[in-house]
C-alpha positions in Angstrom: -12.5 6.5 11.0 -10.3 9.6 11.5 -7.4 9.4 13.9 -5.5 12.5 14.8 -2.2 12.2 16.7 -0.5 15.3 18.2 3.3 14.7 18.6 6.8 16.1 18.7 9.8 14.2 17.4 12.1 14.5 20.4 9.3 13.4 22.8 10.0 9.8 23.9 6.4 9.3 24.9 5.3 10.4 21.4 7.6 7.7 19.9 6.2 5.1 22.3 2.6 6.1 21.5 3.3 6.0 17.7 4.8 2.5 17.9 1.8 1.3 19.9 -0.5 3.1 17.5 1.1 1.4 14.5 0.6 -2.0 16.0 -3.0 -1.3 17.1 -3.8 0.1 13.7 -2.4 -3.0 11.9 -4.5 -5.3 14.1 -7.6 -3.1 13.5 -7.1 -3.2 9.7 -6.7 -7.0 9.9 -10.2 -7.0 11.4 -11.6 -5.1 8.5 -11.3 -1.6 10.1 -10.4 1.5 8.1 -8.3 4.4 9.5 -7.4 7.8 8.2 -4.5 9.1 10.2 -3.6 12.8 10.5 -0.4 13.9 12.3 -0.6 17.3 14.1 2.5 19.3 15.2 3.5 20.3 18.7 6.8 21.8 19.8 8.1 20.9 23.2 10.8 23.6 22.8 9.5 26.2 20.3 12.6 28.4 21.0 15.1 25.6 20.0 17.5 26.5 17.3 18.4 24.7 14.1 21.9 24.0 15.5 20.4 22.8 18.8 22.2 21.7 21.9 23.3 18.3 23.2 20.4 16.3 24.4 22.3 15.2 27.5 22.7 18.9 28.5 19.0 19.4 28.3 18.3 16.3 30.3 20.8 17.4 33.0 18.9 20.6 33.4 15.7 18.6 33.9 16.9 15.8 36.0 20.1 17.0 37.7 21.9 14.3 39.6 19.3 11.8 38.5 20.1 12.2 34.8 21.9 8.9 34.4 19.1 7.0 36.1 16.5 8.7 34.0 18.4 7.9 30.8 18.8 4.3 31.8 15.2 4.0 32.7 13.9 5.4 29.4 16.4 3.4 27.4 15.1 0.2 29.1 11.5 1.2 28.5 12.3 1.8 24.8 13.8 -1.7 24.6 10.5 -3.1 26.0 8.8 -1.3 23.1 11.2 -2.9 20.6 13.0 0.5 20.1 16.6 1.4 20.4 17.4 4.7 22.1 20.8 6.5 22.1 21.4 9.8 23.8 25.2 10.6 23.9 25.3 12.3 20.5 21.7 13.4 20.1 20.8 17.0 19.6 17.7 18.8 20.8 16.9 21.2 18.0 14.0 23.0 16.3 11.4 20.6 15.0 9.5 23.0 12.8 11.0 21.8 9.5 10.5 18.2 10.6 6.8 18.9 11.2 6.6 20.7 7.8 8.1 17.6 6.2 5.5 15.4 7.9 2.8 17.6 6.3 4.5 17.3 2.9 4.8 13.5 3.3 1.2 13.2 4.4 0.0 14.8 1.2 1.9 12.1 -0.7 0.4 9.3 1.4 3.7 8.8 3.3 3.0 10.5 6.6 3.4 7.5 8.9 6.6 6.5 7.1 8.0 10.0 7.5 7.0 10.1 11.2 8.7 6.8 11.9 11.9 7.8 10.1 12.1 11.1 12.0 11.6 9.4 15.3 14.3 6.9 14.6 16.6 9.6 13.3 16.5 11.5 16.5 16.2 8.7 19.1 18.3 6.0 17.5 20.6 7.5 14.9 21.3 10.7 16.9 20.8 12.9 13.9 19.8 16.6 13.9 16.3 16.7 12.6 16.5 20.4 11.9 19.5 20.0 9.5 18.2 20.6 5.9 20.6 18.0 4.5 19.6 15.4 7.0 15.9 16.1 6.3 16.4 15.7 2.6 18.1 12.4 3.1 15.4 11.2 5.5 12.7 12.2 3.1 14.3 10.1 0.3 14.6 7.1 2.7 10.9 7.4 3.5 9.9 7.6 -0.1 8.9 11.3 0.1 9.5 13.7 -2.8 11.2 16.8 -1.3 9.2 20.0 -1.3 9.6 23.4 0.4 5.8 23.7 0.8 3.6 23.6 3.8 5.4 26.1 6.0 2.3 28.3 6.4 0.0 25.4 7.0 2.4 24.0 9.6 2.5 27.4 11.5 -1.3 27.5 11.4 -1.5 23.9 12.7 0.8 24.7 15.5 -1.3 27.6 16.5 -4.5 25.6 16.4 -3.0 23.0 18.6 -1.8 25.6 21.1 -5.2 27.3 21.0 -6.9 24.0 21.7 -5.2 23.9 25.1 -2.8 21.1 24.5 0.3 21.6 26.7 1.9 18.2 26.3 2.1 15.3 23.9 1.1 12.7 22.8 -2.6 13.3 22.4 -4.9 11.2 20.2 -8.3 12.1 18.8 -10.3 9.0 17.7 -13.2 10.4 15.6 -13.0 13.5 17.7 -12.8 11.9 21.1 -9.6 12.9 23.0 -7.3 10.4 24.5 -4.4 11.9 26.4 -1.0 10.4 27.2 0.9 7.3 25.9 -2.1 4.9 25.6 -1.3 1.2 25.5 -1.7 -0.8 22.3 -4.7 -2.5 23.8 -6.3 0.7 24.9 -5.9 2.2 21.4 -7.4 -0.9 19.8 -10.3 -0.8 22.2 -10.9 2.9 21.3 -10.9 2.1 17.6 -13.4 -0.7 18.1 -15.6 1.5 20.3 -15.6 4.2 17.7 -16.5 1.7 15.0 -19.4 0.3 17.0 -20.7 3.8 17.6 -20.6 4.6 13.9 -22.1 1.3 13.0 
């Protein structure tokens, strides 16, 4: 069964969806299911720079006087998912190189490990996921051999995703069937089982 997940690293809902997907996938495999996972790139802010800007400043533009409440709410929701979110030192920067690295990692069978480490780097460790030195370190931590490859493939994948009409993430495709939004763990597991029964 082929699962495609469209995501962006700074997207909190993508991180929630990934965490739920990992749990659902583990349960599905325990039941004898087989999954092939493909991660597809999306950029929430395609004009972001490598240096980026403080995440809090970006949030203030979006939420204004409600920024602190918004941060508190999302931090609490992250805790419910078993995740730790920090915002004060985080940077919103370009995610192109992060997506390229996910493509490199996927070719080495380490895609999920790389995605998890990038999410944690941004949302918990407050690291700049556009910084080449940071990315090299994260790749090593995820067991990924560094490569400068996949830039062209990543640009092409970004264009295909845009051309498909996707305007926000996360999005899942379960054997081609689209599931939008941050699906629950149970909903994902049910979708896997439904797809398996259809194939069977």
